[in-house]
C-alpha positions as CSV (number, residue, x, y, z in Angstrom):
1,M,-91.7,120.2,-226.1
2,D,-90.4,121.5,-222.8
3,V,-91.2,125.0,-221.5
4,L,-88.4,126.3,-219.3
5,P,-89.3,127.7,-215.9
6,S,-90.1,131.4,-215.7
7,E,-89.1,133.6,-212.8
8,R,-91.7,132.2,-210.4
9,L,-93.3,129.3,-212.2
10,T,-92.7,125.8,-213.7
11,F,-94.6,124.1,-216.4
12,S,-95.5,120.6,-217.6
13,L,-98.1,119.3,-220.0
14,M,-101.1,117.8,-218.3
15,D,-102.6,114.4,-219.0
16,A,-105.3,112.1,-217.6
17,S,-103.2,111.6,-214.4
18,D,-103.9,115.3,-213.6
19,A,-107.7,114.8,-213.4
20,P,-107.8,115.5,-209.7
21,L,-106.1,118.9,-210.2
22,M,-108.5,119.8,-213.0
23,F,-111.4,118.9,-210.7
24,E,-110.0,120.7,-207.7
25,L,-109.6,123.9,-209.8
26,D,-113.1,123.8,-211.1
27,Q,-114.7,123.6,-207.6
28,D,-114.6,127.3,-206.9
29,P,-117.7,129.0,-208.2
30,E,-115.7,132.3,-208.6
31,V,-113.2,130.5,-210.9
32,M,-116.1,129.2,-212.9
33,H,-118.0,132.4,-213.0
34,F,-117.2,133.4,-216.7
35,I,-117.0,129.8,-217.9
36,S,-120.2,128.2,-216.6
37,G,-122.0,131.0,-214.7
38,G,-120.4,129.6,-211.5
39,K,-121.5,126.0,-211.9
40,T,-118.7,123.8,-210.7
41,T,-117.5,120.8,-212.7
42,S,-118.3,117.2,-211.6
43,Y,-115.5,114.7,-211.4
44,D,-117.5,112.6,-213.9
45,D,-117.5,115.6,-216.4
46,V,-113.7,115.8,-216.0
47,L,-113.4,112.1,-216.8
48,Q,-116.1,111.8,-219.5
49,V,-116.0,115.2,-221.2
50,F,-112.8,117.2,-220.5
51,L,-110.2,114.5,-220.6
52,P,-111.5,113.1,-223.9
53,R,-111.5,116.7,-225.4
54,L,-107.9,117.2,-224.1
55,A,-106.8,113.9,-225.7
56,Q,-108.1,115.2,-229.1
57,Y,-105.9,118.3,-229.2
58,R,-103.0,117.4,-226.9
59,N,-99.8,117.2,-229.0
60,P,-96.6,117.3,-226.8
61,T,-94.4,117.9,-229.9
62,K,-96.2,121.0,-230.9
63,G,-96.9,122.2,-227.3
64,W,-100.7,121.8,-227.6
65,G,-102.6,120.9,-224.5
66,L,-103.1,122.1,-220.9
67,W,-99.8,123.4,-219.4
68,K,-99.9,122.8,-215.6
69,V,-98.6,125.9,-213.8
70,V,-96.8,125.3,-210.5
71,E,-95.5,128.1,-208.2
72,S,-91.8,127.4,-207.8
73,A,-91.5,128.7,-204.2
74,S,-94.3,126.5,-202.8
75,D,-94.3,123.7,-205.4
76,E,-98.1,124.2,-205.5
77,F,-100.4,123.7,-208.5
78,I,-102.0,127.1,-209.2
79,G,-103.7,126.7,-212.6
80,W,-103.2,125.9,-216.2
81,V,-102.7,127.5,-219.6
82,L,-104.5,126.1,-222.6
83,V,-102.8,125.9,-226.0
84,R,-104.6,124.5,-229.1
85,P,-105.4,125.6,-232.7
86,M,-108.2,128.2,-233.0
87,A,-111.5,126.7,-233.8
88,F,-110.1,123.2,-233.1
89,F,-113.5,121.6,-232.8
90,S,-114.9,123.0,-236.1
91,A,-114.2,122.8,-239.8
92,D,-112.4,126.2,-239.5
93,R,-109.5,124.8,-237.5
94,D,-106.3,126.9,-238.0
95,D,-103.1,125.3,-236.8
96,S,-101.1,128.5,-237.5
97,D,-103.3,130.4,-235.1
98,L,-103.0,129.1,-231.5
99,E,-105.7,129.7,-229.0
100,L,-104.5,130.5,-225.5
101,G,-106.7,130.2,-222.4
102,W,-106.1,130.1,-218.7
103,R,-107.7,129.1,-215.5
104,F,-106.1,129.8,-212.1
105,K,-107.0,129.3,-208.5
106,R,-108.5,132.4,-206.9
107,A,-105.5,132.6,-204.5
108,A,-103.3,133.2,-207.5
109,W,-105.4,136.0,-209.0
110,G,-103.9,139.5,-209.2
111,K,-100.3,138.3,-208.9
112,G,-99.4,138.3,-212.6
113,Y,-99.1,134.5,-212.8
114,A,-101.4,134.0,-215.7
115,T,-99.6,136.6,-217.8
116,E,-96.2,135.3,-216.8
117,A,-97.2,131.7,-217.6
118,A,-98.8,132.5,-220.9
119,R,-95.9,134.7,-222.0
120,Q,-93.4,131.9,-221.2
121,I,-95.4,129.3,-223.1
122,M,-96.0,131.7,-226.1
123,M,-92.3,132.4,-226.3
124,T,-91.3,128.8,-226.3
125,I,-93.9,127.7,-228.9
126,S,-93.2,130.7,-231.2
127,Q,-89.5,129.8,-231.2
128,T,-90.1,126.1,-232.1
129,T,-93.1,126.0,-234.3
130,A,-94.6,127.7,-237.4
131,V,-97.3,129.5,-235.5
132,T,-98.1,132.9,-237.0
133,K,-100.8,134.1,-234.5
134,F,-101.8,133.7,-230.9
135,S,-105.5,134.4,-230.1
136,A,-107.6,134.4,-227.0
137,L,-111.3,134.9,-226.3
138,A,-113.3,135.8,-223.3
139,V,-116.8,136.9,-222.3
140,E,-116.9,140.7,-222.7
141,D,-117.4,141.3,-219.0
142,N,-114.3,139.2,-218.1
143,H,-112.0,142.3,-217.6
144,A,-109.3,140.3,-215.8
145,S,-108.8,137.9,-218.8
146,I,-109.0,140.8,-221.3
147,N,-106.3,142.6,-219.3
148,I,-104.0,139.5,-219.6
149,M,-104.6,139.5,-223.3
150,T,-103.6,143.1,-223.7
151,K,-100.5,142.5,-221.5
152,L,-99.5,139.7,-223.8
153,G,-99.6,142.2,-226.7
154,M,-102.9,141.0,-228.2
155,R,-105.3,143.5,-229.7
156,F,-109.1,143.4,-230.1
157,E,-110.2,141.6,-233.3
158,K,-114.0,141.2,-233.0
159,K,-117.0,140.5,-231.0
160,A,-118.7,137.3,-232.2
161,L,-120.5,134.1,-231.3
162,H,-118.0,131.4,-230.3
163,K,-119.3,128.0,-231.4
164,D,-118.2,124.9,-229.4
165,P,-119.8,121.5,-228.9
166,L,-120.1,122.2,-225.2
167,G,-122.1,125.4,-225.8
168,D,-121.9,128.6,-227.8
169,M,-121.1,132.0,-226.2
170,D,-120.9,135.6,-227.2
171,V,-117.2,136.6,-226.7
172,V,-114.6,139.1,-227.7
173,Y,-111.6,137.9,-229.7
174,Y,-108.0,139.2,-229.2
175,R,-105.0,138.4,-231.4
176,L,-101.3,138.8,-231.6
177,N,-99.8,138.5,-235.1
178,M,-96.3,137.1,-234.8
179,N,-95.3,138.3,-238.3
180,K,-94.6,142.0,-237.5
181,S,-94.9,143.0,-241.2
182,T,-98.6,142.2,-241.1
183,D,-99.3,143.4,-237.6
């Protein structure tokens, strides 16, 4: 699957060769604030934990994986958008409900890049697959991410414990139903 460029951004599906970019992004404690409490990621964690996880859910045909986001004007990597089935690492996996997530360099914050990127990726995937919902989750205090969710048309679903092999967190869930008759 290819995602066409948006007004300011280009996209490509990341793989193991992008490990240096993943590592670079995770070196800013502010970027990692709501993910790990500000603890930066080691290069060994990228290689031994994150790339093997990515390999489990990456599916280029369905558009699942981490979409590298590059600013067209500067040709600079500014972040990524995650796409994978909700609850992928559990028995409750739902391939019709795709989880979106994003992580961007601090220099890219406040410019609408995450919303623009997620919207372009959502539009492409919804036109080419049988997805019925897009969902996202965030720590309740992460107002910037929640703002992106609402700009994407997602609505609050619930507050709950998100279970993940890397650690459980209390989060808020937002969802956009693609079938307007059940929205």
